[in-house]
C-alpha positions as CSV (number, residue, x, y, z in Angstrom):
1,M,-161.3,68.6,120.8
2,A,-163.9,69.2,123.5
3,L,-164.0,65.7,124.9
4,N,-164.9,65.0,128.5
5,S,-166.7,62.6,130.8
6,R,-170.1,63.9,129.6
7,T,-169.2,63.3,125.9
8,R,-171.4,60.8,124.1
9,Y,-169.9,60.1,120.7
10,L,-171.8,58.4,117.9
11,H,-169.8,56.7,115.1
12,I,-171.9,56.7,111.9
13,A,-168.7,56.3,109.9
14,P,-166.6,53.1,110.4
15,V,-164.1,53.4,113.2
16,S,-161.4,52.4,110.7
17,H,-162.1,55.7,109.0
18,G,-161.3,59.2,110.5
19,S,-164.1,58.7,113.0
20,G,-161.9,56.2,114.8
21,L,-159.4,58.9,115.7
22,S,-161.8,60.0,118.4
23,F,-162.6,56.6,119.7
24,L,-159.7,56.2,122.2
25,P,-159.5,59.9,123.2
26,T,-163.2,59.9,124.1
27,I,-162.7,56.8,126.3
28,F,-159.5,58.3,127.8
29,R,-161.5,61.4,128.9
30,G,-164.2,59.2,130.5
31,G,-166.7,59.6,127.7
32,C,-169.0,57.1,126.0
33,T,-168.7,55.9,122.4
34,L,-171.5,54.3,120.5
35,T,-171.1,52.6,117.1
36,Q,-173.9,52.6,114.5
37,N,-171.7,51.1,111.8
38,A,-174.0,52.1,108.9
39,A,-174.7,55.3,107.0
40,D,-178.4,55.3,107.9
41,L,-179.4,58.8,108.7
42,R,-182.9,57.8,110.0
43,A,-181.2,55.5,112.5
44,W,-178.7,58.2,113.3
45,C,-181.5,60.6,114.1
46,R,-183.2,58.1,116.4
47,N,-179.9,57.3,118.1
48,V,-179.0,61.0,118.7
49,E,-182.4,61.6,120.3
50,A,-182.5,58.3,122.4
51,E,-178.8,58.4,123.5
52,R,-178.5,62.2,123.9
53,I,-175.5,62.2,121.5
54,A,-173.2,65.2,121.9
55,T,-170.5,64.5,119.2
56,T,-170.4,62.8,115.9
57,L,-168.5,62.8,112.6
58,M,-169.9,62.8,109.0
59,V,-168.6,63.1,105.5
60,P,-170.1,66.1,103.6
61,T,-172.4,63.9,101.5
62,L,-174.2,62.7,104.7
63,V,-174.5,66.3,105.9
64,N,-176.1,67.2,102.6
65,W,-178.5,64.3,102.9
66,L,-179.4,65.3,106.4
67,L,-180.5,68.7,105.2
68,E,-182.9,67.0,102.8
69,L,-184.2,64.3,105.3
70,P,-187.8,65.2,106.4
71,E,-187.5,62.8,109.4
72,A,-184.8,65.0,110.9
73,A,-187.4,67.5,111.9
74,D,-189.3,64.8,113.8
75,H,-186.4,64.1,116.2
76,D,-184.8,66.1,119.1
77,L,-181.2,66.7,118.0
78,S,-180.6,69.5,120.5
79,S,-178.0,67.4,122.4
80,L,-175.5,67.8,119.5
81,R,-172.6,70.0,120.5
82,T,-170.0,69.2,117.8
83,L,-170.4,67.7,114.3
84,Y,-167.0,67.0,112.8
85,Y,-166.9,66.8,109.1
86,G,-164.1,66.0,106.6
87,A,-162.6,63.5,104.1
88,A,-164.1,65.4,101.2
89,P,-164.8,69.1,100.2
90,M,-167.9,70.6,101.8
91,S,-169.8,73.1,99.6
92,P,-169.9,76.5,101.4
93,A,-173.5,77.0,100.4
94,K,-174.6,73.7,101.9
95,L,-172.5,74.4,105.0
96,T,-174.2,77.7,105.5
97,Q,-177.6,76.0,105.2
98,A,-176.5,73.4,107.8
99,Q,-175.4,76.1,110.2
100,Q,-178.7,77.9,109.9
101,R,-180.5,74.6,110.5
102,F,-178.5,73.0,113.3
103,G,-176.5,75.9,114.8
104,N,-172.8,76.5,115.2
105,I,-171.9,72.8,115.8
106,F,-169.6,72.3,112.8
107,F,-165.9,71.6,113.0
108,Q,-163.8,70.6,110.0
109,L,-161.0,68.2,110.0
110,Y,-158.5,67.9,107.1
111,G,-156.1,64.9,107.2
112,A,-154.9,61.8,105.5
113,T,-154.1,58.2,106.2
114,E,-150.4,59.0,105.8
115,C,-150.6,61.4,108.7
116,A,-152.2,60.0,111.8
117,Q,-153.5,63.3,113.2
118,A,-155.6,66.2,112.0
119,V,-153.5,68.2,109.6
120,C,-155.8,71.3,109.7
121,T,-158.9,72.3,111.6
122,L,-161.6,74.9,110.9
123,T,-163.0,75.2,114.4
124,Q,-166.4,76.1,115.6
125,S,-165.1,79.6,116.5
126,D,-163.7,79.9,112.9
127,H,-167.2,79.0,111.6
128,L,-168.7,82.0,113.4
129,T,-166.8,84.4,111.2
130,A,-166.0,82.2,108.2
131,I,-168.9,83.5,106.1
132,E,-167.8,87.2,106.5
133,T,-164.1,86.4,105.9
134,G,-164.7,84.1,103.0
135,R,-162.9,81.2,104.9
136,L,-165.9,78.9,104.9
137,A,-164.3,77.2,101.9
138,S,-161.0,76.7,103.7
139,A,-159.8,73.6,105.6
140,G,-158.7,75.8,108.5
141,R,-155.2,76.3,109.9
142,P,-152.4,73.7,110.5
143,T,-152.6,71.9,113.9
144,I,-149.7,72.0,116.4
145,G,-146.7,70.0,115.2
146,I,-147.7,70.1,111.5
147,E,-145.5,71.7,108.9
148,I,-147.0,72.5,105.5
149,R,-145.3,73.6,102.2
150,I,-147.1,74.7,99.0
151,V,-144.8,73.8,96.1
152,D,-144.7,74.0,92.3
153,E,-144.0,71.1,89.9
154,D,-140.3,71.3,90.7
155,G,-140.7,71.2,94.5
156,N,-140.0,74.9,95.0
157,D,-142.1,76.9,97.5
158,V,-144.7,79.2,95.8
159,P,-145.7,82.6,97.1
160,Q,-148.6,83.2,99.5
161,G,-152.0,82.8,97.8
162,I,-150.6,80.9,94.8
163,T,-151.9,77.4,94.2
164,G,-149.5,74.4,94.4
165,E,-149.2,70.9,95.7
166,I,-149.5,70.5,99.5
167,W,-146.6,68.8,101.2
168,L,-146.9,68.1,104.9
169,R,-144.9,66.5,107.7
170,G,-145.2,66.0,111.4
171,R,-144.5,63.4,114.1
172,G,-147.6,61.4,112.9
173,T,-146.4,61.3,109.2
174,I,-145.4,57.8,108.0
175,G,-141.9,57.2,106.9
176,G,-142.9,55.5,103.7
177,Y,-145.0,52.7,102.1
178,Y,-144.5,49.1,103.2
179,N,-142.7,47.0,100.6
180,N,-143.0,49.8,98.1
181,P,-139.7,51.6,97.7
182,E,-140.6,53.2,94.4
183,G,-143.8,54.8,96.0
184,T,-141.8,55.9,99.0
185,T,-139.1,57.6,96.8
186,S,-141.7,59.4,94.6
187,E,-144.1,60.5,97.3
188,F,-141.8,61.5,100.2
189,H,-139.1,64.2,100.4
190,E,-137.1,65.0,103.5
191,G,-139.9,63.8,105.8
192,Y,-142.6,65.6,103.8
193,W,-145.4,63.6,102.3
194,K,-146.6,64.8,98.9
195,S,-150.3,64.8,99.5
196,G,-151.5,65.1,95.9
197,D,-153.9,67.9,97.0
198,L,-153.7,71.3,95.3
199,G,-154.2,74.3,97.5
200,Y,-152.9,77.6,98.8
201,I,-152.5,79.5,102.1
202,D,-153.9,83.0,102.8
203,G,-152.3,85.8,104.8
204,A,-153.8,84.5,108.1
205,G,-152.5,81.0,107.6
206,Y,-155.7,79.3,106.5
207,V,-155.3,76.5,104.0
208,F,-157.6,76.3,101.0
209,I,-157.9,73.0,99.2
210,V,-158.5,73.6,95.5
211,D,-158.7,70.1,94.1
212,R,-156.9,66.7,93.9
213,K,-154.0,67.0,91.5
214,K,-155.2,64.0,89.5
215,D,-158.8,65.6,89.3
216,M,-157.6,68.8,87.8
217,I,-159.1,69.3,84.3
218,I,-157.0,70.9,81.6
219,T,-159.3,72.3,78.9
220,G,-158.0,74.4,76.1
221,G,-154.8,75.1,78.1
222,F,-156.7,76.3,81.2
223,N,-156.6,74.6,84.5
224,V,-160.1,74.0,85.9
225,Y,-160.7,72.6,89.3
226,A,-163.6,70.2,89.8
227,V,-164.2,71.1,93.5
228,E,-164.8,74.8,92.6
229,I,-167.4,73.9,89.9
230,E,-169.1,71.3,92.2
231,A,-169.4,74.0,94.9
232,S,-171.1,76.3,92.4
233,L,-173.5,73.6,91.2
234,N,-174.3,72.5,94.7
235,A,-175.3,76.1,95.6
236,H,-178.2,75.8,93.1
237,S,-181.5,75.3,95.0
238,A,-182.4,72.2,92.9
239,V,-179.1,70.4,93.3
240,S,-178.4,67.8,96.0
241,M,-174.9,66.8,94.9
242,S,-172.7,66.7,91.8
243,A,-169.5,65.3,90.3
244,V,-167.4,67.2,87.8
245,V,-164.9,65.4,85.5
246,G,-163.0,66.0,82.3
247,V,-164.3,64.0,79.3
248,P,-162.6,63.5,75.9
249,D,-163.0,66.4,73.5
250,D,-161.5,66.6,70.0
251,R,-161.2,70.4,70.2
252,W,-160.2,71.1,73.8
253,G,-158.5,67.8,74.8
254,E,-160.8,67.7,77.7
255,A,-164.2,69.2,78.2
256,V,-165.8,69.9,81.6
257,H,-168.8,67.6,82.3
258,A,-171.0,67.4,85.3
259,E,-173.2,64.6,86.6
260,V,-175.9,66.0,89.0
261,V,-178.3,64.5,91.5
262,L,-181.4,66.7,92.1
263,K,-183.2,67.2,95.3
264,T,-186.4,65.1,95.7
265,G,-189.2,66.7,93.7
266,A,-186.8,69.3,92.1
267,S,-186.6,70.0,88.4
268,V,-184.1,72.0,86.4
269,D,-182.6,71.6,82.9
270,A,-179.0,71.3,81.9
271,E,-178.9,74.7,80.2
272,A,-180.0,76.5,83.4
273,L,-177.3,74.8,85.5
274,I,-174.6,75.7,82.9
275,A,-175.8,79.3,83.0
276,H,-175.8,79.2,86.8
277,V,-172.1,78.3,86.8
278,K,-171.2,80.8,84.1
279,D,-172.7,83.5,86.2
280,K,-170.7,82.4,89.3
281,L,-167.4,81.4,87.8
282,G,-167.2,82.5,84.2
283,R,-167.6,80.9,80.8
284,F,-164.5,78.8,80.6
285,K,-165.1,77.1,83.9
286,A,-168.7,76.2,83.2
287,P,-169.5,72.6,82.2
288,K,-170.0,72.1,78.5
289,T,-172.5,69.4,79.3
290,V,-174.6,68.3,82.3
291,S,-176.3,65.0,82.9
292,V,-179.0,64.5,85.6
293,V,-178.5,61.1,87.2
294,E,-180.4,59.2,89.9
295,A,-177.3,58.6,92.0
296,L,-173.5,59.0,92.1
297,P,-171.1,56.3,93.0
298,L,-170.1,56.5,96.7
299,S,-167.5,54.9,98.9
300,A,-168.3,53.0,102.0
301,V,-168.1,56.3,104.0
302,G,-170.2,58.3,101.6
303,K,-167.5,60.1,99.5
304,V,-168.3,60.7,95.9
305,L,-166.0,58.5,93.7
306,R,-165.1,60.9,90.9
307,R,-162.8,58.3,89.5
308,Q,-165.7,56.0,88.7
309,V,-167.6,58.8,87.1
310,R,-164.7,59.7,85.0
311,E,-163.7,56.2,83.9
312,K,-166.8,55.4,81.9
313,Y,-166.1,58.4,79.6
314,W,-162.6,57.3,78.9
315,V,-163.2,53.7,78.0
316,D,-161.4,52.7,74.8
317,Q,-159.6,56.1,74.6
318,P,-156.0,55.8,73.4
319,R,-154.8,58.6,75.7
320,R,-156.2,59.7,79.1
321,V,-155.3,63.2,79.8
322,S,-157.2,63.5,83.0
């Protein structure tokens, strides 16, 4: 991380979140940290300009909103040198737009509470070539000291390029859960933490996160990954953000459903969005239904809460397959 005595770091995310990992390192290097403590992008723009902020961290939802914020053009954001993003998948289409708008300032961090360091990084140098190499959708490569395994349901390593669950370990990985021996037994193995993320590693060592294991949709016997469909929907010019979930279906067990928030002033019908995904990903991955909504449920740091979107469709269902 390029931290030094000239670094001015603005925390828009809570310091109890991933943003806090940069708090002490910035101070140790003689830099300055400022805490905004609210996901207010208008205030963020004012603060970046007034305080000549060089470094910040956002979740992808906020980066998407920044792209649509008219006031962003009214402020001088040229002091920004690094914008870290993470905690949720970032649509390659939106990231490409952000790079074109703000320059090569983006740096992805992939990690987890259970491992107190960045697990993988997609650096600014990586971003320069990521579009051509197809790695803009990756989480980057493992950091020093991190070991990653990709395993099948039985805990066996899978071949390169094959999707499985990501297990990881390093000196920052916790040893277990406090007062929860059952959770520790089920989620740790020989020092590896079972992340619950599904992904694969390519020939150059880049890690691709496909989905959360619990968010995978099984429809008609096919595995469908919500993240992939959301990335396709978010690439549509009318779409601001989306959430894809499995909903009950008598024929298929689960059917793919999307809730979509449109950009201000945009208009598009559900059939057009379904056709857009079919064209990008094929028929069986395309949503069967799409609902246009005013907003999606978000966490305190701006992550879309897919679980809350899903739950309302499974109320009173005797079996929840998703």
